[in-house]
C-alpha positions in Angstrom: 93.3 66.5 88.4 93.7 68.4 92.1 91.7 71.2 93.4 89.0 72.5 91.1 89.7 76.1 92.6 92.9 76.1 90.7 91.7 74.3 87.8 92.2 76.3 84.5 89.9 74.0 82.5 87.1 75.3 84.8 87.8 78.7 83.6 86.7 77.7 79.8 83.5 76.6 80.6 80.0 77.3 82.6 81.6 76.1 85.7 83.6 79.5 86.1 80.6 81.4 87.2 80.2 79.0 90.4 81.3 80.5 93.7 83.9 79.2 96.3 81.5 76.8 98.4 80.2 75.7 95.2 83.5 74.8 93.8 84.7 73.1 96.9 81.4 71.1 96.8 82.2 69.8 93.2 85.8 69.4 94.1 84.9 66.6 97.2 82.5 64.8 95.0 83.9 64.9 91.2 85.8 61.6 90.3 88.9 62.3 87.6 89.5 59.6 84.9 92.0 58.8 82.4 91.1 56.9 79.3 92.9 55.7 76.0 92.3 56.6 72.5 89.1 54.6 71.4 87.6 54.3 74.7 84.0 55.0 75.2 82.8 57.9 77.8 79.2 57.0 77.1 76.8 55.5 75.0 74.2 56.7 73.0 70.7 55.5 74.7 72.5 55.4 78.3 71.1 57.3 81.2 73.7 59.5 82.6 74.1 60.1 86.4 76.6 63.2 85.7 78.1 65.4 83.7 81.9 65.4 82.2 84.0 67.9 82.4 87.1 67.6 79.4 90.4 68.5 81.0 92.5 67.1 78.0 92.3 65.4 74.6 89.6 65.3 72.0 86.5 63.3 71.9 83.9 62.8 69.1 80.1 62.7 69.5 78.5 60.5 67.4 75.0 59.4 66.3 73.7 56.1 64.8 71.8 56.3 62.0 68.9 54.0 60.8 71.4 51.7 59.1 73.6 51.6 62.0 76.3 53.8 60.5 77.9 56.3 62.9 77.3 59.9 62.4 79.9 62.3 63.9 78.1 65.1 65.3 80.9 67.3 66.7 84.3 67.1 68.0 84.7 68.3 71.8 87.7 69.8 73.3 89.3 70.8 76.8 87.1 73.0 78.5 84.0 71.7 77.4 81.1 70.1 79.5 79.3 66.7 78.2 76.1 65.4 79.3 74.4 68.6 80.6 71.5 68.2 78.3 70.4 64.6 79.3 71.0 65.4 83.0 68.9 68.6 82.7 66.1 66.9 80.6 66.7 63.6 82.7 66.6 61.6 79.3 69.0 59.2 78.2 72.2 60.3 76.1 71.2 61.4 72.6 74.6 60.8 71.6 77.7 58.7 72.1 81.2 59.9 73.3 84.4 58.3 72.2 88.1 59.6 72.8 90.1 60.4 69.7 93.3 60.2 71.6 94.3 59.8 75.1 92.2 61.8 77.4 91.5 63.0 81.2 88.1 64.3 82.3 86.4 65.0 85.6 83.0 63.4 86.4 80.5 65.6 88.3 77.4 63.7 89.8 74.1 64.7 88.8 72.9 66.0 92.1 75.7 68.3 92.4 75.1 69.9 89.0 71.3 70.0 89.6 71.8 72.0 93.1 74.3 74.3 91.5 71.5 75.0 88.4 68.6 75.5 90.9 70.5 77.7 93.3 73.1 79.8 90.8 70.9 81.7 88.2 74.0 82.7 86.4 75.4 79.0 86.2 71.9 78.2 84.8 72.2 80.9 82.1 75.8 79.9 81.2 74.6 76.3 80.4 71.4 77.4 78.5 74.0 79.4 76.6 75.8 76.6 75.9 73.3 74.8 74.7 72.0 77.3 72.5 75.4 77.5 70.7 75.3 74.1 70.2 71.8 74.5 68.4 73.3 77.1 66.5 76.5 75.0 65.3 74.0 72.3 64.3 71.8 74.4 62.2 75.1 76.0 60.7 76.5 72.5 59.6 73.0 71.4 58.1 73.0 74.8 56.1 76.9 74.2 54.9 76.0 70.7 53.7 73.2 72.0 51.5 75.2 75.1 50.1 78.9 74.3 50.1 80.8 71.8 47.9 82.4 68.7 49.3 85.8 70.0 48.7 85.2 73.3 50.9 83.6 71.4 53.6 86.5 68.9 53.8 89.0 71.8 53.3 87.0 73.4 56.4 87.4 70.5 58.5 91.0 70.0 58.0 91.4 73.5 58.8 89.3 73.4 61.7 91.7 70.4 63.1 94.8 72.4 62.6 93.4 75.8 64.1 91.9 74.0 67.2 94.3 71.0 68.1 97.3 71.9 66.4 100.2 69.7 64.6 103.1 67.4 65.9 106.5 67.4 65.5 106.5 66.5 62.1 103.9 69.2 61.4 100.8 66.6 60.5 97.6 67.2 62.5 97.7 66.0 65.8 94.1 64.8 65.8 93.6 61.9 63.1 90.3 61.1 61.9 89.4 58.1 60.0 88.1 58.6 56.4 85.0 57.2 57.5 84.7 60.1 60.4 85.6 62.8 57.6 82.8 61.4 55.3 80.4 61.6 58.3 81.4 65.1 59.5 81.3 66.2 55.6 78.3 64.6 54.9 78.9 62.8 52.1 80.2 59.1 51.1 83.8 57.7 52.3 84.8 57.0 48.6 84.3 60.9 48.1 86.3 61.9 50.9 89.2 59.8 49.6 88.9 60.9 46.0 88.9 64.6 47.2 92.1 64.2 49.5 93.6 62.5 46.3 93.0 65.5 44.5 94.0 67.9 47.6 97.4 66.1 47.3 97.7 66.1 43.6 97.2 70.0 43.8 100.3 70.0 46.6 97.5 71.5 49.2 98.2 68.6 51.5 100.6 65.9 52.3 99.3 62.4 53.8 101.0 59.5 55.8 98.4 56.7 56.4 95.8 58.5 58.1 97.8 61.5 58.9 97.5 64.8 57.2 99.7 67.6 56.9 98.4 71.3 55.3 101.1 72.2 52.6 98.9 75.2 51.8 96.8 76.8 54.4 95.8 79.8 52.3 94.6 77.7 49.4 92.5 75.5 51.5 91.0 78.6 53.3 89.8 80.2 49.8 88.7 76.9 48.7 85.0 77.3 46.7 
């Protein structure tokens, strides 16, 4: 990626409030990297020495359960920062980040971010606000798991993928998740996801091709109970 001052992605994240000299400083020390689908950005338990600004693509944040199973916690998209909590708390990463498709990100060293946090109150507030929003999302997900049916939660995830990442030329969702990923996001067994998707197909709500999903009746999925 080129100059941070011209970066449209920066305008989507907490970095948007940084001043000219601060942005120039970041631009001079950042490292831009492109990775392929399936590559790991960082692993749970790893000490992070900087933050990651996602400039294209989608990644999943996951946590290993006590039984060693991968639990998808969140999907992260263009314009979001990764690793700020670990950097601020000076702790190892609580989650792993893995590319769901080809991605590009900019890596900003820890010392640069810490300096900006200490010197720019507005930047500190924006980062704090982002962390608070993440906590709210996590609380909402827990409530949804307790109160909504598997059908409802799965329909919401399919619509979320459609609304946030769009479809390809054949009208299939651009982001392809495995049935295990769907199961961990929804909070149910993989078999339950497979069964529910099969029901959606029979009801002509979706069409599938391997792991790929195409929405056929958006409104019906939106009204799912």
